[in-house]
C-alpha positions in Angstrom: -38.5 -17.6 20.4 -35.7 -17.4 18.0 -36.3 -18.3 14.3 -33.8 -20.7 12.8 -32.0 -19.8 9.7 -32.0 -22.4 7.0 -28.8 -23.7 5.4 -29.8 -22.0 2.1 -30.3 -18.6 3.9 -26.9 -19.0 5.6 -25.3 -19.7 2.3 -26.9 -16.7 0.6 -25.9 -14.4 3.5 -22.3 -15.7 3.4 -22.2 -15.3 -0.4 -23.5 -11.7 -0.3 -21.2 -10.7 2.5 -18.1 -12.2 0.8 -18.9 -10.6 -2.6 -19.6 -7.2 -1.0 -16.5 -7.3 1.1 -14.2 -8.3 -1.8 -15.8 -6.2 -4.5 -15.5 -2.7 -3.0 -18.4 -1.4 -5.1 -18.4 2.4 -5.4 -21.5 4.4 -4.7 -20.7 7.4 -7.0 -22.9 8.0 -10.0 -25.4 5.3 -9.2 -29.0 6.2 -9.6 -32.1 4.6 -8.1 -33.7 4.5 -11.6 -30.8 2.3 -12.8 -31.0 -0.2 -9.9 -34.8 -0.2 -9.9 -34.9 -0.9 -13.7 -32.3 -3.6 -13.5 -34.1 -5.4 -10.5 -37.4 -5.1 -12.4 -36.0 -6.6 -15.6 -34.6 -9.5 -13.5 -38.0 -10.0 -12.0 -36.9 -9.3 -8.4 -39.4 -7.7 -6.0 -37.9 -4.4 -4.9 -38.6 -1.2 -3.1 -37.4 2.3 -4.0 -38.0 5.8 -2.4 -40.9 6.2 -4.8 -42.5 2.9 -3.7 -45.5 3.1 -1.4 -43.9 0.6 1.0 -40.5 2.4 1.2 -41.0 3.7 4.8 -41.8 0.2 6.1 -39.2 -1.5 4.0 -36.4 0.8 5.3 -37.5 1.1 8.9 -34.5 0.4 11.1 -34.9 -1.3 14.5 -32.7 1.4 16.1 -34.2 4.7 15.2 -31.0 6.6 16.2 -29.0 5.1 13.3 -30.8 5.3 10.0 -28.7 4.9 6.8 -30.7 5.5 3.7 -30.3 2.8 1.0 -30.7 3.3 -2.7 -33.0 0.3 -3.0 -34.2 -2.8 -1.2 -34.3 -6.1 -3.1 -36.4 -9.1 -1.9 -34.9 -12.1 -3.8 -36.6 -15.4 -3.5 -34.0 -17.7 -4.9 -30.2 -17.9 -5.1 -30.4 -17.0 -8.8 -32.3 -13.8 -7.9 -29.6 -13.0 -5.3 -27.0 -13.4 -8.0 -28.9 -11.2 -10.4 -29.4 -8.5 -7.7 -25.6 -8.5 -7.0 -25.0 -8.0 -10.7 -27.5 -5.1 -10.8 -25.7 -3.5 -7.9 -22.3 -4.0 -9.5 -23.5 -2.4 -12.8 -25.0 0.5 -10.9 -21.9 1.0 -8.8 -23.6 0.3 -5.5 -22.3 -1.2 -2.3 -24.3 -4.2 -1.1 -25.5 -5.3 2.3 -27.8 -8.0 3.6 -30.7 -7.7 5.9 -32.0 -10.6 7.9 -34.2 -10.2 10.9 -33.7 -6.4 11.1 -32.3 -6.6 14.6 -28.9 -5.0 14.3 -28.4 -2.5 17.0 -26.5 -0.2 14.7 -28.8 -0.9 11.7 -25.9 -2.4 9.7 -28.3 -4.3 7.5 -29.1 -1.0 5.8 -25.4 -0.4 5.0 -22.9 1.7 6.8 -23.3 4.7 4.6 -26.2 5.9 2.5 -26.8 4.6 -1.0 -26.4 0.8 -0.6 -28.5 -1.9 -2.2 -30.1 -3.9 0.7 -30.7 -7.5 -0.1 -33.5 -8.4 2.3 -33.5 -12.1 3.1 
């Protein structure tokens, strides 16, 4: 059974992909404390390497490919997605979206280590 993706989810995924592709966020100098603090201030549920759920939140479907993100954000609204993107930009992080966690090459966790994963 394949779950359907709502129109709002498609819009959010497209928005995140477009912004990430055009922005070219840099990963140098970003710290998990910066992104975690920003996400917390914005009221966005998140997971960091120090979070008890980190292993589950970053478990890739394909265990052969396992990029390590800086943080995982779980926004609930379009406004929270926008705030998470601003946090990533301020921290100098690349952004990727995760939906379904079924990419064979684990692309939802970013191509390289250090991305902010926006889990939809």
